[in-house]
Residue, then its C-alpha position, 0 to 999 in steps of 0.5 A: m147674287l145667290n143663284l139657287p136651283a128652282s124646284g119648279l113649284s110656285l112659292l104657294e106650292e112650296m109653302k103648302n108642302m112645307f106646312l106639314e113637313e115634320s123635319s122642319s116643323d117647330f110645333k105640334i097640334s095633337c088631335g086624338s091619337e094623331e099629331f100634326p107637325v106645324h110651323k109657328f111662323i105660319l100659325t102666327t101669320r094666319v091666326q091671331v089666337f096663335k099669334t097671341m099664344l105663341g108670341s112673347d107670352k111664354s107662360y102657356n103650357e102649349v109653348k113650353d111643351g111644343v104641343l097644342r092638344v085639341e080635344d074637341i076636334s077629330a084628327k079627320t077634321m083637322k086634316t081638312f084644314 
């Protein structure tokens, strides 16, 4: 059995901390002049649109570029999500 040291945080807290951690992100959402590092796994688990976009169909430009550009939402609004 693998015995790893616990951080003292719950799994939910760890996931929240990981969500915007750039070093392990594999996708970005761009709003205005800001980019938010995100994780495809979390996006596709929570939102059907991302599951479709980032799933098996690689024809979306966002998938090829690794960046989803959102032009109708401000960075301030995006931070609240």
